[in-house]
N, C-alpha and C positions, 0 to 999 in steps of 0.2 A: 765575485765576478772574475772570470778568466780574462786576463789582459796580456798583450805582448810582453810586458814586463814580468808578469808572474810566470808565463811560460818560459821566458829566458832564465829566471831565477831557478825554476825547477830543473831545467836542463843543466845549469851550472852545478846545482846540488848533486844530481845523479852522476854527472861526469866526475866530480871531485870524489864522490864516494867510491867510484871505480878506479880512481887514480889515473884518469885519462887526461891527455892534453886536449885542448880545443881542436888542434890540428888533426889528431887521431880520430876524434869524433866526427869531424867534418869529412874526412876521407871515408870513414865507415858509412856515413849518411849519403855520400856521393855529392857533396856540395863544396864550394870554395870556403876556405877558412875565414876569409873576410865576411862572407855572407853569414857564416855560423856566429862570428863575433857580433854582427849586427842583430841577429836573432837573440843571442844571449843577453844583449844589452837593451832589448825591447825596442830596437829601432826599426825592425822589419816585422811585418806579418809573416806568418809561416803557413804553408799550405797543409791541408790535412794529410796529404800523401807523405810529405816530409815528416810531419809530426808523428804519423803512424810508424814510419821507418825508425825514427828515434826511439819511440816507445818500445817497439819490437826489439831494437838493439839492447835496451835495458831489461828486456824480458817481462814487459808488462803490457796489458791491453791498453789501447788508447784511452778508454774510459777511465782507467785507474790513473793514467798520466794526467788527464784533464782534472780529475778530482784533486790530485796533489797540487795542481797549478792554481786551484781556486784560492785567490788571495783574500777572500772574505774571511777565511779561517786564519787564526793566529799563526804566524810563521816566525820561529826563532831558530837560530843555528846553534846557540850555546847558552850556557848559564849567564854569561856576561850580558848578552842581549836581553835576557829576561830581567836581570837586575836593572839595566838601564830603562827598560819599559816600565817597571814598577816605580822607579824613581821619578820618571816623567809624569806618572799618574799620581804621585804623592802617596804611594802605597808601600812605604819602606817596611811596614810591619808584616807584610804578606810573606809567607814562607814558600820556598820552592826547592825542588830537588837539585842538588849540585853534584853529588857523587853517589850514584851515577847521574849523568846529565841527561834528563829526559826532556830537554827544551823543545825538541821537535814533536813531542807528544802533547803539547799544550793546545787545547782546542777552544779556550775561552777564559773569561774571568767573570765572576759573579758580582752582584751589586755591592757585596761587602769587601771586594778586593781579593777574594780567594781565587787562586788559579785553578783551572779545571783541566785535568789530564785525561786522556783516553787510555784505558788499560791496554787495549790492543796495540796502540801506537807506542806505549812504553815497552811492550814486548818487542816490537819492531826495532826500537832504538837499541835494545840490548843485542838483538840478533845482528844488526848492522855494525854497531860500533865495537862490540866486544866479541863478535863472531860466536855468540852462544846459539845452541840449538833451541828450538821452540820450548821444549819441556824445561830446559835449564833456565831460560829467561823467565818463564812463568813461576818456577820454584823460587828464583832469586827475588822476584817482585813480591810474591806472597809471603816469603819468610823474612825478607830484609826491608824492603821499601814500605810496605803497608804497615808494618809494625811501628815505624817511626812517626807516622801521621799524628797519632794522639799526643805526641810529645812536642809537636811543632808549633803549639800555641793556638790562639783563637782564630788566626787567619791561616790555618794550615790548608794545604792543597786538598782539592776534591778529586777523587779518582772515579771516573765513570766506566762502567762495564758495558760491553756491547750486549744487546739482547738478541738472542738467536731464536 
């Protein structure tokens, strides 16, 4: 479900990926910095008009922004958060990718405690964090990451491919 908190977290994530200050984004969106702070902290509802301006500023359609803000999907910023999540669930034996860190590509966990990654989101992670071109990210994942899965134990991650 999309909540004011999940919208705020998504804005923070996008803003930080671009290296923007909260004030800069507020100016670009045409709102007061304090208002932007309240939106980012989930303390205010945001109008569709403003949400659309923010999504456009980050170069994405509003529907894509809302999909990213859906907090019913697993959201991790880094491997440390994944490790903490697994410890909380008493799943210390579960394996996950640390280098490169595909934490933001995790879309779930199965009944056996195996993390489920989205292949397309793994590609996005490499494109954003390592500034790889699409083809290079795909090649890296195919030749480096996927080859490690069989060696990661019985609770190795699952990688799901999109069906086109």
